[in-house]
Each structure stands twice: as structure tokens, then as C-alpha cells.
C-alpha positions in Angstrom: 95.9 -76.0 -9.3 92.2 -75.7 -10.2 89.9 -78.8 -10.3 86.9 -79.3 -12.6 84.2 -81.9 -12.0 81.5 -82.8 -14.5 78.4 -84.0 -12.7 76.7 -86.5 -12.6 79.4 -88.4 -14.4 81.8 -87.4 -11.7 80.5 -87.5 -8.1 79.0 -84.5 -6.3 80.5 -85.9 -3.0 83.7 -83.8 -3.2 81.5 -80.7 -3.1 79.8 -81.9 0.0 83.2 -83.0 1.5 84.7 -79.6 0.8 82.2 -78.0 3.1 82.3 -80.9 5.7 86.1 -80.7 5.9 86.1 -77.0 6.2 83.6 -77.3 9.1 86.0 -79.6 10.9 89.3 -78.0 10.0 90.7 -76.0 13.0 92.6 -73.7 10.6 89.4 -72.6 8.8 88.2 -69.2 10.0 85.1 -68.7 7.9 82.7 -70.3 5.4 80.3 -68.3 3.2 77.8 -69.9 0.8 74.8 -69.2 -1.3 71.9 -71.7 -1.0 69.1 -71.6 -3.6 67.8 -75.2 -3.5 69.0 -77.8 -1.0 67.9 -81.4 -0.7 65.5 -80.9 2.2 65.6 -81.7 5.9 68.6 -84.1 5.7 70.9 -81.9 3.5 74.5 -82.8 4.4 75.6 -79.4 3.3 73.4 -77.6 5.7 74.4 -80.1 8.4 78.1 -79.2 7.8 77.3 -75.5 8.0 75.6 -76.1 11.4 78.6 -78.0 12.6 80.9 -75.2 11.4 78.9 -72.7 13.5 79.1 -75.1 16.5 82.9 -75.2 16.0 82.8 -71.4 16.3 83.7 -70.5 12.8 82.2 -67.5 11.1 79.5 -68.8 8.9 77.5 -66.6 6.6 74.8 -68.1 4.3 72.6 -66.4 1.8 69.3 -68.4 1.6 67.1 -67.5 -1.3 63.5 -67.6 0.1 62.1 -66.9 -3.4 63.4 -70.2 -4.9 60.1 -71.5 -6.4 58.7 -74.6 -4.7 61.4 -74.5 -2.0 60.2 -71.5 0.0 59.0 -73.4 3.0 62.0 -75.7 3.0 64.4 -72.8 2.9 62.6 -70.9 5.7 62.8 -74.0 7.9 66.6 -74.3 7.3 67.1 -70.6 7.8 65.6 -70.8 11.3 67.8 -73.7 12.2 71.0 -72.0 11.0 70.1 -68.8 12.8 69.6 -70.7 16.0 73.1 -72.2 15.6 74.6 -68.7 15.3 75.0 -68.6 11.5 74.7 -65.2 9.9 71.8 -65.8 7.6 71.0 -63.3 4.9 67.7 -63.5 3.0 68.7 -61.9 -0.2 67.2 -58.8 -1.8 63.5 -58.1 -2.1 63.8 -57.2 -5.8 66.5 -59.8 -6.8 66.6 -63.5 -6.7 70.1 -64.8 -5.7 70.7 -67.6 -8.1 74.6 -67.6 -8.0 76.3 -70.8 -6.9 79.4 -70.0 -4.8 81.2 -71.1 -1.6 84.1 -69.4 0.0 86.3 -71.0 2.6 88.8 -68.7 4.4 91.7 -70.6 6.0 94.6 -69.5 8.2 97.9 -71.0 6.8 101.5 -70.5 7.7 102.1 -67.9 5.1 98.8 -66.0 5.8 95.2 -66.2 4.9 94.2 -68.3 1.9 90.7 -68.4 0.2 89.4 -71.6 -1.3 86.4 -71.3 -3.6 83.8 -73.5 -5.3 81.8 -72.2 -8.2 79.0 -74.2 -9.7 76.5 -74.2 -12.5 73.9 -76.1 -10.4 72.4 -76.0 -6.9 74.0 -77.3 -3.7 71.7 -80.3 -3.8 73.3 -83.8 -3.8 70.0 -85.4 -5.0 69.4 -83.3 -8.1 73.2 -83.5 -8.8 72.5 -87.2 -9.8 69.9 -86.1 -12.4 71.3 -82.8 -13.8 74.5 -82.2 -15.8 76.5 -79.5 -14.2 80.0 -78.3 -13.7 82.0 -77.6 -10.5 85.2 -75.5 -10.4 87.4 -75.5 -7.3 90.1 -72.8 -7.2 92.2 -70.8 -4.8 93.3 -68.2 -7.3 93.8 -64.9 -5.4 92.0 -62.7 -8.1 88.9 -64.9 -7.9 89.2 -65.0 -4.1 89.2 -61.3 -4.0 86.2 -61.1 -6.3 84.1 -63.7 -4.4 84.9 -61.9 -1.1 83.5 -58.7 -2.6 80.5 -60.7 -3.8 79.8 -62.0 -0.3 80.4 -58.6 1.3 77.8 -57.2 -1.1 75.3 -60.1 -0.4 75.7 -59.7 3.4 75.2 -55.9 3.2 78.8 -55.3 4.4 79.8 -53.3 1.3 78.3 -51.9 -1.9 81.6 -52.1 -3.9 81.1 -54.2 -7.0 84.4 -53.6 -8.8 85.1 -57.2 -9.9 88.5 -58.1 -11.5 87.6 -61.4 -13.2 84.1 -62.4 -12.1 81.0 -61.5 -14.1 78.2 -60.8 -11.7 74.6 -59.9 -12.4 73.2 -57.3 -12.0 76.5 -55.5 -11.5 78.5 -56.1 -14.7 77.3 -59.4 -16.4 75.0 -57.8 -19.1 77.6 -55.2 -20.0 80.5 -57.7 -20.1 78.5 -60.3 -22.0 77.5 -57.8 -24.7 81.1 -56.6 -24.9 82.4 -60.2 -25.4 79.9 -60.7 -28.2 80.8 -57.4 -29.8 84.5 -58.2 -29.5 83.9 -61.3 -31.7 82.1 -59.1 -34.2 85.2 -56.8 -34.4 87.5 -59.8 -34.7 85.5 -61.1 -37.6 85.4 -57.7 -39.4 89.2 -57.5 -39.0 89.7 -61.0 -40.5 90.8 -62.5 -37.2 89.6 -65.9 -35.9 86.2 -65.4 -34.2 83.5 -67.6 -32.8 80.9 -68.0 -30.1 80.2 -71.5 -28.7 78.5 -72.6 -25.7 75.7 -74.3 -23.8 72.9 -72.8 -21.8 69.2 -73.4 -20.8 67.6 -70.5 -22.6 68.1 -67.4 -24.7 65.3 -64.8 -24.5 67.0 -61.5 -23.9 66.4 -59.1 -26.8 69.6 -57.2 -26.4 71.7 -60.4 -26.4 69.8 -61.7 -29.5 70.5 -58.4 -31.4 74.2 -58.7 -30.5 74.3 -62.3 -31.8 72.6 -61.2 -35.1 75.2 -58.4 -35.5 78.0 -60.9 -34.9 76.5 -63.3 -37.4 76.2 -60.6 -40.0 79.9 -59.9 -39.5 80.6 -63.5 -40.2 81.1 -64.8 -36.6 80.3 -68.6 -36.4 77.8 -68.9 -33.5 77.2 -72.5 -32.4 75.1 -72.9 -29.3 73.4 -75.8 -27.4 70.2 -74.3 -25.9 68.1 -76.9 -24.1 65.0 -74.9 -23.6 63.4 -71.6 -24.8 65.3 -69.9 -27.6 64.1 -66.8 -29.5 67.1 -66.7 -31.8 66.2 -67.8 -35.3 69.2 -69.4 -37.0 70.0 -69.6 -40.7 68.0 -66.5 -41.9 69.7 -65.0 -45.0 71.4 -61.7 -44.2 70.6 -61.9 -40.5 71.7 -65.2 -38.9 73.3 -67.3 -41.6 76.3 -68.3 -39.4 74.1 -69.2 -36.4 73.4 -72.9 -35.4 71.2 -73.8 -32.4 70.8 -77.3 -31.1 69.1 -78.8 -28.1 70.1 -82.1 -26.3 67.3 -83.8 -24.3 68.5 -87.1 -22.8 68.5 -89.1 -19.6 70.0 -86.3 -17.6 68.7 -82.7 -17.6 71.3 -80.6 -19.4 71.9 -77.7 -16.9 75.5 -76.5 -17.1 76.2 -73.1 -18.7 79.4 -72.8 -20.7 80.4 -69.8 -22.9 83.4 -69.8 -25.2 84.6 -66.8 -27.1 87.3 -67.4 -29.8 88.9 -63.9 -29.3 91.2 -63.8 -32.3 92.8 -67.1 -31.4 93.2 -66.5 -27.7 90.0 -68.2 -26.6 88.2 -67.4 -23.3 86.1 -69.9 -21.5 83.5 -69.2 -18.9 81.1 -71.3 -16.8 78.3 -70.0 -14.6 74.7 -69.9 -13.2 73.2 -67.5 -15.7 71.2 -68.1 -18.9 70.8 -65.3 -21.5 67.4 -64.1 -20.2 66.3 -60.7 -19.0 65.7 -62.1 -15.5 69.2 -63.6 -15.2 71.0 -60.6 -16.5 69.0 -57.9 -14.7 66.8 -59.3 -11.9 68.9 -62.0 -10.3 72.3 -62.2 -8.6 74.3 -64.5 -10.9 77.9 -65.5 -11.2 79.8 -66.3 -14.4 83.5 -67.2 -13.8 86.4 -67.3 -16.3 88.2 -70.6 -16.5 91.8 -69.4 -16.1 93.5 -72.8 -16.1 94.4 -73.6 -19.7 94.1 -77.4 -19.3 90.7 -77.1 -17.8 89.6 -74.7 -20.4 90.8 -77.2 -23.1 89.0 -80.0 -21.3 85.7 -78.1 -21.4 86.2 -77.1 -25.1 87.2 -80.5 -26.5 86.2 -83.2 -24.1 82.8 -81.8 -22.9 81.5 -79.4 -25.6 83.2 -81.4 -28.4 81.4 -84.6 -27.4 78.1 -82.7 -27.0 78.4 -81.2 -30.5 79.0 -84.7 -31.9 75.7 -86.1 -30.5 73.4 -87.3 -33.3 71.1 -89.4 -31.2 69.5 -87.1 -28.6 70.0 -83.8 -30.5 67.3 -81.6 -32.1 68.3 -78.7 -34.4 66.4 -75.4 -34.4 65.3 -74.5 -37.9 64.8 -70.9 -39.3 61.0 -71.3 -38.9 61.2 -72.0 -35.2 60.5 -75.7 -35.5 63.0 -78.4 -34.4 64.3 -81.4 -36.4 65.7 -84.5 -34.7 69.1 -85.4 -35.9 69.9 -89.0 -36.9 73.3 -90.5 -37.8 74.2 -90.1 -41.4 75.1 -93.3 -43.3 78.8 -92.6 -42.9 78.5 -91.6 -39.2 78.8 -93.6 -36.0 75.8 -93.0 -33.7 76.9 -90.7 -30.8 74.8 -90.3 -27.6 76.9 -87.8 -25.7 75.5 -88.6 -22.3 76.2 -92.3 -22.9 79.7 -91.4 -23.9 80.3 -89.5 -20.7 78.8 -92.4 -18.6 81.0 -94.9 -20.4 84.1 -92.8 -19.8 83.2 -92.4 -16.1 82.9 -96.2 -15.7 86.1 -97.0 -17.6 
């Protein structure tokens, strides 16, 4: 089955071990990975990729040289990986590769199997202790096929971008995201259950904002946690009356992206690397993956988002005039600090 990790409350070590074990496993044929920001000269992930190449596995790594503040660091790693025989790709001149994905191809008794890690954060075990992010491990064939296509595109092997389940920018993410929002609008108009919930770092894309306003005008409840920049104005009569925007700023940097669409009662959950910004939807390579395991989907909805929505200690609510108001527990409410709740659960 699929496995979800909620960092930093759950350790990032399994992500590192996934790559280390793949490097050492004689049955593993290939490892492919995107690297945007690593932890520097002693990155255990890069060390594992070097070991995999020494063990004569096919290793392909896309290193984003345009990752701000990490350019020199990434060039240094790229040279070391190339010397070890790794197929290093430097991304596209006009696109930053911000996707977080690893593909491990393994020979098993019944044929080839693909193991995948999707993340919302970087492959950096140091920042993984400071940022909140999600990791999803899966070996679902439909996602394996999509991520293989993604790496074939990134390495220049193929231009095919006909993804079955994965939402990938700039190929289909904008189109599919707008379609998901518009579908909620249609559900609301038809009197079916509708709703858009989620968590991201920023919303600045005009087309997405217009789609959210259309949804709100049809009566779709829109409840989003947006940590940073947000150009949506909630609660404006006739425009965004059903929109609520909150921001949580606590001990850890809220960095995970979660999108939930109610879909007439058959809710769909996604996690990924992309915010709803023009650059993420059109000028970067991003991945947003559907959470196909119903138990994991429910965990994200109730045990992660549910707790974040209950926060009344570190939350600020966006007001119609663009200012923020800090929330405080009401007289009949218990104080809830979501990050503290997650830490307490992790240590239980």
C-alpha cells in the first residue's frame, strides 16, 4: 500500500533510506530524481546517488541550477555526479524544475516494478526539520507510468506528456486545476455537495482567482490556508462571500501543498509542489499527485487539515480589506496550536 509521512513530525530519514537502499539493492536497475535544493556538500541523498552509479545502476538526476541561492552548490554537485557516471540533466533554459519526485526501477520475480516518492518539499534533510511537508511513497502502476513519462520528458528522451493521473506544469496543471475548480462550480449549481479546501504558500494567479470567485458566486464553500501572498479577497458581497482565507505562522514553516475538491460527495485529494501562482503553473516544471489511497486521503483531510483548521493560536484570518486579524480562542473554545498538537501526537 501507499505510505504518507508528515514532516517534521515524522522523520525525513525514510526518504533518505529509500534512496540509500535502492543504491545498495542488487535488484534495482535505475534511480531517477529531481534535485532542487540539497543540504550541501554532505548531502546523504547525493552520496547515495554516487554510490548507485558506482554500483553500475542507471542513475539520472535533474539538477536545477536556477534554484536561488543554491546555484553554486548545485553546480558543484552536478560535476561530482557527472564524474561518477550519473546522467545529469540541467533542466530547461526557460523553466525552473521545482517538482519533487524520485523513481526507483526494480527487477522482481514477476517483472519490473516502479517505486516512487512524491514530496511537497525539497530533498534536503536539514530543512525537513524546519518545514512542514508531506511525503507519499507509492508503487501504483498508473503513477509509475506517469512519473516515467515525466523523467523521459525531463531527460529529453521523449516529448510525450499524456499523463493519466499526474498533474504536471506546464503540460496540464493549469488546465486541470481550472477544470477542478469549475467542476465544483457546476456541482454547486446543480445542488450537489461542493467545496474547495486546501493549503498552499501563495495564490497570485489571476485566472485561478477568477475561477475561485466564480465558484464562490455559485455557492461553493472555499476554505484555504495560504501562508504567504494571497490576492484573493474573501467575504466580498456578491463576489467572494463563501471564501475564507487563513494563514498559520508558527515554529515550523508551513510548506506543504494540499488541495481537496468535494466533487459531489466523491472527494478528491491532491498533494504537490505547486502554489497557485503564474510562475508555478506556467514557468516551472511542477508535480501535483492525486492521493488514490482512501485511508491516506482521509488522514490528510481529517487528521492534518482538520487540525490545522482548528488552530486558534497561530492563525491569522484575511479580511475583505486585505488586512489580517489574529485569531484567539473564544471563551467556550479550547486553545489549539496545530503544530504543537502534531508534535504531541508524534511524541505520544
